[in-house]
C-alpha positions as CSV (number, residue, x, y, z in Angstrom):
1,X,-107.1,15.5,169.0
2,X,-110.3,13.8,169.9
3,X,-113.6,15.5,170.1
4,X,-115.5,15.9,173.4
5,X,-117.8,12.9,173.8
6,X,-121.4,13.9,174.4
7,X,-122.4,12.2,177.6
8,X,-125.7,10.4,178.2
9,X,-127.1,11.5,181.5
10,X,-128.0,8.6,183.7
11,X,-131.4,9.1,185.3
12,X,-131.2,7.5,188.7
13,X,-133.6,7.7,191.6
14,X,-133.8,10.4,194.3
15,X,-132.0,8.7,197.1
16,X,-130.1,8.8,200.2
17,X,-129.0,7.0,203.3
18,X,-129.4,8.9,206.5
19,X,-126.5,10.6,208.3
20,X,-126.3,10.7,212.1
21,X,-127.6,13.7,213.9
22,X,-125.1,16.0,215.7
23,X,-127.6,17.4,218.2
24,X,-127.4,20.6,220.1
25,X,-129.3,18.8,222.9
26,X,-128.4,17.1,226.1
27,X,-127.6,13.4,225.7
28,X,-130.1,11.6,227.9
29,X,-132.6,8.8,227.8
30,X,-136.1,9.8,226.9
31,X,-138.7,8.2,229.3
32,X,-141.1,5.7,227.8
33,X,-144.0,7.7,229.2
34,X,-143.6,10.5,226.7
35,X,-144.2,8.1,223.8
36,X,-147.8,7.7,225.0
37,X,-150.2,9.3,222.5
38,X,-151.7,11.4,225.3
39,X,-149.6,14.2,226.9
40,X,-150.5,17.5,228.6
41,X,-147.5,19.3,227.0
42,X,-144.2,18.3,225.6
43,X,-141.4,19.9,227.7
44,X,-137.7,20.6,227.2
45,X,-136.9,17.7,229.5
46,X,-139.1,15.3,227.5
47,X,-136.9,15.9,224.4
48,X,-133.6,16.2,226.2
49,X,-133.2,19.9,225.5
50,X,-131.1,22.1,227.8
51,X,-133.2,25.3,227.3
52,X,-136.9,25.5,226.2
53,X,-136.5,29.1,225.0
54,X,-133.8,28.1,222.6
55,X,-136.2,25.5,221.1
56,X,-139.2,27.8,221.0
57,X,-137.4,30.8,219.6
58,X,-135.3,29.0,216.9
59,X,-135.9,30.5,213.5
60,X,-133.3,28.6,211.5
61,X,-131.2,25.5,211.8
62,X,-127.6,26.0,212.9
63,X,-125.0,24.9,210.4
64,X,-121.2,24.4,210.1
65,X,-118.9,23.7,207.2
66,X,-117.2,20.3,207.0
67,X,-114.8,18.5,204.6
68,X,-114.2,14.8,204.3
69,X,-113.1,12.0,201.9
70,X,-114.8,8.7,201.2
71,X,-116.0,6.1,198.7
72,X,-118.9,6.9,196.3
73,X,-121.6,4.2,197.0
74,X,-124.7,5.5,195.1
75,X,-125.5,8.3,192.7
76,X,-129.0,9.9,192.5
77,X,-130.8,11.5,189.5
78,X,-128.2,13.6,187.7
79,X,-130.7,15.7,185.7
80,X,-133.0,16.8,188.5
81,X,-132.6,20.3,190.1
82,X,-131.2,18.6,193.2
83,X,-129.8,15.2,193.6
84,X,-128.0,13.1,196.1
85,X,-124.9,10.9,196.4
86,X,-124.1,8.4,199.1
87,X,-120.5,8.5,200.4
88,X,-119.0,5.8,202.7
89,X,-116.6,7.5,205.1
90,X,-114.2,5.9,207.6
91,X,-113.2,7.4,210.9
92,X,-109.9,7.1,212.8
93,X,-111.1,3.9,214.5
94,X,-111.9,2.2,211.2
95,X,-115.7,2.6,211.7
96,X,-117.6,3.3,208.4
97,X,-120.7,5.4,207.9
98,X,-122.7,6.0,204.8
99,X,-123.6,9.7,204.5
100,X,-126.1,11.3,202.2
101,X,-124.8,14.3,200.4
102,X,-127.4,16.6,198.9
103,X,-126.2,18.2,195.6
104,X,-127.9,21.3,194.3
105,X,-126.7,20.8,190.8
106,X,-126.6,24.5,189.8
107,X,-124.7,25.6,192.9
108,X,-122.3,22.7,193.5
109,X,-118.8,22.7,192.0
110,X,-117.8,19.3,190.6
111,X,-114.3,18.6,189.5
112,X,-112.0,15.8,188.5
113,X,-108.7,15.0,190.3
114,X,-107.0,17.4,187.8
115,X,-109.4,20.2,188.9
116,X,-111.3,20.1,185.6
117,X,-115.0,20.6,185.6
118,X,-116.8,17.3,185.9
119,X,-120.3,15.8,185.4
120,X,-122.0,13.4,187.8
121,X,-123.2,11.3,184.9
122,X,-119.6,10.2,184.4
123,X,-119.0,9.1,187.9
124,X,-119.0,5.5,189.0
125,X,-119.7,3.7,192.3
126,X,-116.4,3.0,194.0
127,X,-114.8,6.3,193.0
128,X,-112.9,8.1,195.8
129,X,-114.3,11.6,196.4
130,X,-113.5,14.5,198.6
131,X,-116.2,17.0,199.5
132,X,-116.9,20.2,201.4
133,X,-120.4,20.7,202.6
134,X,-122.7,22.7,204.9
135,X,-123.9,20.5,207.7
136,X,-127.2,21.2,209.4
137,X,-126.6,20.5,213.0
138,X,-130.1,19.5,214.1
139,X,-131.1,17.3,211.2
140,X,-127.6,16.2,210.2
141,X,-128.4,17.0,206.5
142,X,-125.4,17.7,204.3
143,X,-125.5,20.1,201.4
144,X,-122.6,20.0,199.0
145,X,-120.5,23.0,198.1
146,X,-117.7,21.2,196.2
147,X,-117.0,17.6,195.3
148,X,-113.8,16.4,193.7
149,X,-113.6,12.9,192.2
150,X,-110.1,11.7,193.0
151,X,-110.5,8.6,190.9
152,X,-111.2,10.6,187.7
153,X,-107.7,11.3,186.5
154,X,-106.3,13.7,183.9
155,X,-107.0,12.5,180.3
156,X,-110.0,10.3,181.3
157,X,-113.5,10.7,179.9
158,X,-116.9,9.2,180.5
159,X,-118.9,7.3,177.9
160,X,-122.6,6.4,178.6
161,X,-124.9,4.5,176.3
162,X,-126.2,1.1,175.2
163,X,-124.2,-1.8,174.0
164,X,-125.0,-2.2,170.2
165,X,-122.5,-4.9,169.3
166,X,-120.1,-7.2,171.0
167,X,-116.9,-8.7,169.4
168,X,-115.5,-10.9,172.1
169,X,-112.7,-12.2,169.8
170,X,-111.4,-8.6,169.5
171,X,-112.3,-7.6,173.1
172,X,-114.4,-4.8,171.6
173,X,-117.9,-3.4,172.1
174,X,-119.8,-0.7,170.2
175,X,-121.8,1.7,172.4
176,X,-124.4,3.9,171.0
177,X,-125.7,7.2,172.2
178,X,-128.1,9.1,169.9
179,X,-126.6,9.1,166.4
180,X,-123.1,8.4,167.7
181,X,-121.4,5.0,167.9
182,X,-118.2,4.5,169.9
183,X,-115.9,1.5,169.7
184,X,-114.3,0.6,173.0
185,X,-111.4,-1.8,173.6
186,X,-112.0,-3.8,176.8
187,X,-108.7,-5.7,176.8
188,X,-107.5,-4.1,180.1
189,X,-110.9,-3.0,181.5
190,X,-112.4,-3.9,184.8
191,X,-116.0,-5.0,184.1
192,X,-118.9,-5.2,186.5
193,X,-122.2,-6.7,185.4
194,X,-124.7,-7.0,188.2
195,X,-123.6,-9.5,190.8
196,X,-120.7,-10.6,188.5
197,X,-117.6,-8.7,189.7
198,X,-115.2,-9.1,188.2
199,X,-116.9,-9.9,184.9
200,X,-115.7,-10.4,181.4
201,X,-116.8,-9.3,178.0
202,X,-118.7,-12.6,177.7
203,X,-121.0,-11.4,180.6
204,X,-122.2,-8.4,178.5
205,X,-125.3,-8.5,176.4
206,X,-126.4,-6.3,173.5
207,X,-128.9,-3.7,174.9
208,X,-127.1,-3.4,178.2
209,X,-127.1,0.2,179.5
210,X,-123.5,0.9,180.5
211,X,-121.2,3.6,181.9
212,X,-117.6,3.5,180.9
213,X,-114.5,5.4,181.9
214,X,-112.1,5.6,178.9
215,X,-108.7,7.0,177.9
216,X,-107.3,7.9,174.5
217,X,-106.1,4.9,172.5
218,X,-103.8,7.3,170.5
219,X,-105.1,6.2,167.0
220,X,-106.4,9.6,166.1
221,X,-110.0,8.3,165.7
222,X,-112.5,10.3,167.8
223,X,-114.9,7.3,167.8
224,X,-112.5,4.7,169.4
225,X,-111.3,4.5,173.0
226,X,-109.6,2.3,175.4
227,X,-111.8,1.3,178.3
228,X,-110.6,1.3,181.9
229,X,-113.9,0.5,183.7
230,X,-117.2,-0.8,182.4
231,X,-120.3,-1.0,184.6
232,X,-123.6,-2.4,183.5
233,X,-126.3,-0.1,185.0
234,X,-129.4,-1.7,183.6
235,X,-130.4,-4.7,181.6
236,X,-133.9,-4.5,180.3
237,X,-136.1,-3.8,183.3
238,X,-133.5,-5.1,185.7
239,X,-131.6,-2.3,187.5
240,X,-128.1,-3.6,188.3
241,X,-126.9,-0.4,190.1
242,X,-130.0,0.0,192.2
243,X,-130.4,3.1,194.3
244,X,-131.6,1.9,197.7
245,X,-131.3,5.1,199.8
246,X,-133.8,7.9,199.5
247,X,-134.7,11.4,200.6
248,X,-138.4,11.9,200.5
249,X,-140.4,15.0,201.4
250,X,-143.9,13.8,202.4
251,X,-147.1,14.5,204.3
252,X,-148.4,12.1,207.0
253,X,-151.7,10.5,205.9
254,X,-152.1,7.9,208.7
255,X,-150.4,7.2,212.0
256,X,-151.2,4.3,214.4
257,X,-152.9,4.9,217.7
258,X,-150.5,2.4,219.3
259,X,-147.1,4.0,219.2
260,X,-145.2,0.9,220.4
261,X,-142.0,0.4,218.4
262,X,-141.4,-0.8,215.8
263,X,-144.3,0.8,214.0
264,X,-145.3,2.1,210.5
265,X,-146.8,5.4,209.3
266,X,-148.4,6.1,205.9
267,X,-147.4,9.2,204.0
268,X,-148.0,10.9,200.7
269,X,-145.0,11.9,198.6
270,X,-144.7,15.6,198.0
271,X,-143.3,17.5,195.0
272,X,-139.6,18.2,195.4
273,X,-136.5,19.2,193.4
274,X,-135.2,15.7,193.8
275,X,-138.0,14.3,191.7
276,X,-138.1,14.2,187.9
277,X,-140.9,12.8,185.8
278,X,-139.9,9.8,183.7
279,X,-137.1,8.6,186.0
280,X,-137.0,4.9,185.2
281,X,-134.9,4.2,188.3
282,X,-137.3,5.8,190.7
283,X,-138.4,2.8,192.9
284,X,-140.2,4.9,195.5
285,X,-142.9,6.8,193.6
286,X,-144.1,10.1,192.3
287,X,-145.7,13.1,194.1
288,X,-149.2,12.0,195.3
289,X,-148.2,8.4,195.7
290,X,-148.6,6.8,199.1
291,X,-145.6,5.2,200.9
292,X,-145.2,3.2,204.1
293,X,-142.4,4.2,206.5
294,X,-140.9,1.8,209.1
295,X,-139.9,3.5,212.4
296,X,-137.9,1.7,215.1
297,X,-135.7,2.6,218.1
298,X,-132.9,3.6,215.7
299,X,-135.0,6.1,213.8
300,X,-134.0,9.7,214.7
301,X,-136.8,12.2,214.9
302,X,-136.2,16.0,214.8
303,X,-138.2,19.2,215.0
304,X,-138.0,21.8,212.3
305,X,-135.1,23.9,213.5
306,X,-133.8,22.7,216.9
307,X,-134.5,19.7,219.1
308,X,-135.7,16.2,219.0
309,X,-139.2,15.3,218.1
310,X,-141.4,12.6,219.5
311,X,-143.6,10.2,217.6
312,X,-146.5,11.2,220.0
313,X,-146.3,14.8,218.7
314,X,-146.8,13.8,215.1
315,X,-150.2,14.1,213.4
316,X,-151.9,13.5,210.1
317,X,-151.2,16.4,207.7
318,X,-147.7,17.1,209.2
319,X,-145.0,17.7,206.6
320,X,-142.0,15.5,207.1
321,X,-138.7,14.8,205.4
322,X,-137.6,11.2,205.5
323,X,-134.2,9.8,204.9
324,X,-133.9,6.0,204.8
325,X,-133.3,2.8,202.9
326,X,-135.9,1.0,200.8
327,X,-136.8,-2.5,201.9
328,X,-136.4,-4.5,198.7
329,X,-138.9,-7.1,199.9
330,X,-141.8,-4.8,200.9
331,X,-141.0,-1.5,199.1
332,X,-141.4,0.3,202.5
333,X,-138.8,2.9,203.7
334,X,-136.8,1.9,206.7
335,X,-136.4,5.4,208.2
336,X,-133.1,6.4,209.6
337,X,-134.2,10.0,210.1
338,X,-137.5,11.9,210.0
339,X,-137.6,15.7,210.3
340,X,-141.0,17.1,211.1
341,X,-141.3,20.5,209.5
342,X,-144.7,21.1,211.2
343,X,-143.3,20.8,214.8
344,X,-141.1,23.3,216.6
345,X,-142.4,24.9,219.8
346,X,-142.8,23.1,223.1
347,X,-145.9,23.1,225.3
348,X,-148.3,21.5,222.9
349,X,-150.7,18.9,224.2
350,X,-151.8,15.7,222.5
351,X,-155.1,13.7,223.0
352,X,-156.5,10.6,221.5
353,X,-160.1,9.9,222.2
354,X,-163.6,8.9,221.1
355,X,-166.3,11.6,220.6
356,X,-169.2,11.3,223.1
357,X,-170.9,14.7,222.4
358,X,-170.8,17.6,219.9
359,X,-172.1,21.1,220.2
360,X,-171.8,22.6,216.7
361,X,-173.1,26.0,217.9
362,X,-170.4,26.3,220.6
363,X,-167.9,24.7,218.3
364,X,-166.9,22.1,220.9
365,X,-166.7,18.3,221.1
366,X,-166.4,16.1,224.2
367,X,-164.1,13.1,224.0
368,X,-163.3,10.1,226.3
369,X,-159.6,9.5,226.3
370,X,-158.3,6.3,224.7
371,X,-156.9,3.8,225.4
372,X,-159.2,2.6,228.2
373,X,-156.2,2.3,230.6
374,X,-156.3,6.1,230.6
375,X,-159.0,6.0,233.3
376,X,-161.7,7.1,230.9
377,X,-160.8,10.8,231.3
378,X,-163.3,13.2,229.6
379,X,-161.9,16.2,227.8
380,X,-163.6,19.1,226.1
381,X,-162.2,20.2,222.7
382,X,-162.6,23.8,221.9
383,X,-162.3,24.9,218.2
384,X,-162.2,28.1,216.3
385,X,-162.3,29.1,212.6
386,X,-158.6,28.5,212.6
387,X,-158.8,24.9,213.8
388,X,-157.9,22.5,211.1
389,X,-160.3,19.5,211.1
390,X,-159.6,16.6,208.8
391,X,-161.7,13.6,207.8
392,X,-160.2,11.1,205.3
393,X,-157.3,13.6,204.9
394,X,-159.6,16.2,203.6
395,X,-160.7,19.5,205.2
396,X,-163.8,19.3,207.3
397,X,-165.8,21.3,209.9
398,X,-167.2,20.7,213.4
399,X,-170.5,19.7,211.8
400,X,-168.7,16.8,210.0
401,X,-167.8,15.2,213.3
402,X,-169.9,12.3,214.5
403,X,-170.4,10.9,218.0
404,X,-168.4,7.7,218.0
405,X,-165.6,9.1,215.9
406,X,-162.1,8.4,217.2
407,X,-160.0,11.5,216.8
408,X,-156.5,12.8,217.6
409,X,-156.0,16.4,218.5
410,X,-153.1,18.8,219.1
411,X,-153.4,22.0,221.0
412,X,-153.1,23.8,224.3
413,X,-154.4,22.0,227.4
414,X,-156.1,23.7,230.3
415,X,-155.8,21.5,233.3
416,X,-158.4,23.4,235.4
417,X,-161.0,23.2,232.7
418,X,-159.9,19.8,231.4
419,X,-160.1,21.2,227.9
420,X,-157.9,21.5,224.8
421,X,-157.9,24.5,222.5
422,X,-157.4,22.4,219.4
423,X,-155.1,23.5,216.6
424,X,-155.8,20.4,214.6
425,X,-158.4,17.5,214.9
426,X,-158.0,14.4,212.8
427,X,-160.7,11.8,212.5
428,X,-158.8,8.5,212.7
429,X,-159.7,6.3,209.7
430,X,-160.4,2.8,211.2
431,X,-159.8,1.2,207.8
432,X,-156.3,2.7,207.6
433,X,-155.6,1.9,211.2
434,X,-156.5,-1.8,210.6
435,X,-154.4,-1.8,207.5
436,X,-151.4,-0.3,209.3
437,X,-151.9,-2.7,212.3
438,X,-151.6,-5.7,209.9
439,X,-148.4,-4.2,208.4
440,X,-147.0,-3.4,211.8
441,X,-147.6,-7.0,212.9
442,X,-145.9,-8.3,209.8
443,X,-142.9,-6.1,210.5
444,X,-142.7,-7.2,214.1
445,X,-143.0,-10.9,213.1
446,X,-140.2,-10.3,210.6
447,X,-137.9,-8.8,213.3
448,X,-138.8,-11.6,215.7
449,X,-137.8,-14.2,213.1
450,X,-134.5,-12.5,212.5
451,X,-133.7,-12.4,216.2
452,X,-134.4,-16.2,216.5
453,X,-132.0,-17.1,213.6
């Protein structure tokens, strides 16, 4: 009887591709006007909701349980408190969809096809899996309850490690993990080495980081196995099994004044259970790092618990949760889904303008609305001790505002007084706006070039 192999845990990035929202809202087109940065108050009609009170009074996101089967496409960090896998599902019409399944490692049951306890570090892209999950109906997030790997059969085991020696004449490789060395026979194995699929033993190199699925070769030696599948995960600094989809909790640090799509926002990565320090496969960044997020007409925006969100509602310092795919050429995230944890209730006004007067004693500021096509409307901003004022993403006060500053505010608009009771005032960084403008133009040029091809 062979001993249980100690598995090397593959540290992969926190990742995910977005899933489609199953909204509790009316399916209707949203007018272009509400994407304007200035609005008196976002209404239920603006976001396609059937009942404003349902949106305003929501205290939790509705969920339902689902079960489905698909093909494993990507595996996230298997040693973090929470990880993700991407599963490609196929509907009755043959249409495929890549869904992100969030896996709380301590609370998710993982099994093989033989209903034996399993480890994600032994699973391989291409495996067939069946899962049950809790689906969050506003955001479309999926949280796994149980995942069964149908491709991981009875008697199979996983070997992870680095190739120490290759004997092509014998179809053998030695794989090392810690102090253990395992000899694997590759005579009947399927081999994948980067873009080479199928590959052969001659495509492997000493030092390759591999994941192997093996079966007993019946020789009684606990250090020798018969390989069924060999996958090269990494070769030096080259990641062969790159994780391209990501789930990123973040805080908005800059948002453009022109909301024409496609556009880009800047955000700071926040700490999360998906992140683990030292993850060599993390291509996005660590908490505190800045990222750029591409937003287009296909990006789905949602409020915290119920209802769609609008880009015009979003502000610097908002907490968001982004699901998307990393653009390998720029490193930016192409957002499929953004959930704004800071937005829920309706009736909040937005104003973008330039400060023309400040009364620090009265705690007010007067702004002229931008852009100029807004008929140069003048609005009075009223603040209190609870108003959040930000300059350069840091807390500030009314005395830190300067005539000429361009600001964006969110609050309650009084039409008769032409005033806003501001909940937040953000001084727009001209440097960041110019930087984002350049990046947005590059993005739009790229899209234009693709359309012309």
